[in-house]
Every structure is written in C-alpha cells, then in structure tokens.
N, C-alpha and C positions, 0 to 999 in steps of 0.2 A: 823866674821873675821878670813883674812887667817894667817898661820906664814909663808906665801913667804915673801922670806927677800924682804925689799925695800930699793930703795935708796934714797940718801937725798943729795941735790945739792944746795948752794947756789951762789950769786955773785950782781954782783951791772951794772948797765944801766944805761950810760951816755944819760942826757937828758940836753936840757938846763938849765945852773944854776943850777942843780942839780943832784947826783945818785941816781938812786932807787935801795935799796936793795929788791932782792928776794929769795927765796928759795923754793927748790919744792919736795916731798917727794912721797912715794908711786911708784904705777908700773908706769917706763916713756912709757909703751907701752899700758898705760889704758886711758879711757876718761877725759879729761883735765880739771881739775874743777879748777876757781880763787876763792881766797878767800881773800875777802875787809875785814879789820878790822873795827870796830870803829873808830869814831873819827870825824873832824880832829882833830890832837894832840893824835891819840895813838898810837898801835903797835900791831905787832905779837906775842910780848912778849913771851913767854918760848916756843909758838908752840902748844895751847892743841887743836885750833882750826884744827890739824890734825887729830884729833880723830875722827872727825866727818863726817871723808870720808874711808870707804873701801879700805887701801893699793894695797889690791889687783888689785883690780878693776879699779882704778883712781887714775890718776899723779893729787895731789893735789899741786899748787901754791900760792903762799901767796909772798903780798910783801907790803912793808912800805910807806906808802903815802909821798911824797914830802914834808919836813920837819920835816919827824915826824922818830920816832922807828931806825932804821940804817940805814935810808937815811941820805944821806949830801946833803949839809948844813942843822944843825936841824933849825928851825922857827929863834929861838931867835938869830943866829949865822947869818942870812941873811936876817936882816929887810926891807932890800933894795929892796929885791926882793917880799916882801908879799903881795901886789896887784896883782902881777900875780901866783900867788896858787890859781886860778880857776879851778871851774869844768871843765872847757876845757882844760885846763893844766893835771890835774889830768887823765883826759882820754887819752890824747896823752902819758903819763908815762905809763898807762896801755898796751897801743898798742905799744908804744916800747918794754916792756917786752915781749908782746906776738909774737912780732917780732923777738927777740932774741931770744927767745927758740923755734922757729921755728914753732906756731901752730898757724893754720888755724880756728880754732873757738872752743871755751871754753863751760863751764859752767860756770855762774856766781854767787856765794855764797856770802856773809855775814853776817854781825852785826850792828848794830845802824845803823850810817852813810852811812855803807859800804851797809846797802839793800835797800836802794833809788835809 
C-alpha cells in the first residue's frame, strides 16, 4: 500500500422514498470499486471495508443499502414502503449513486448478501 494521501467524501442521493448514504475514499482518479455490505439490515459500519483495496490505485465507494445504516429512513421507520425494498429497487439505488458520482463503470465487490 502506498502512503499517498487519500481523499474521503460522503453524502446522500435522493431516490424514491429514501436517501441513500454513500462514501468514497482512495484515489478519485483511480479505478472505481463499489463495495456492497452484507444484509439486508447491515451497514458499512466503521469503514473497515476500505482496507480491502489499495487507496493509491483504487477509488472505493461504499453505500448503505436502502433502509440500512446511515441511509434514511430506516426500515423500522418506514414500514409502509417495506414491500418496495426489492432487489430491483436496490439496483436502482446503486445506479443512482453511480450516476451521481459520474462513474461510467466500476468493479463490484462485497460480502455476504452484497456478494450474491
């Protein structure tokens, strides 16, 4: 791993019935890599996933899935829309984050549910 300074950014993207939290770290000019956490119901946690990628070469993006972590509203606060929390909706959320960050294509990695 390089000792090159890395950048960290975070924010939210508005999608129907939710705001999706995202964070990005590493080399913003590097190869974009999306990390999907386990779940549903999990989160990015304390960011340990960022240690999986070389910050000098890669731009690592993580997002908290709809209803999880820092994304709002949480599932328990929005039960009326729980039926809409589908794989298709989660993919649309991922695409919204990709477009928001201006990424044309990326490598997708993850654990547990996020890797399937």
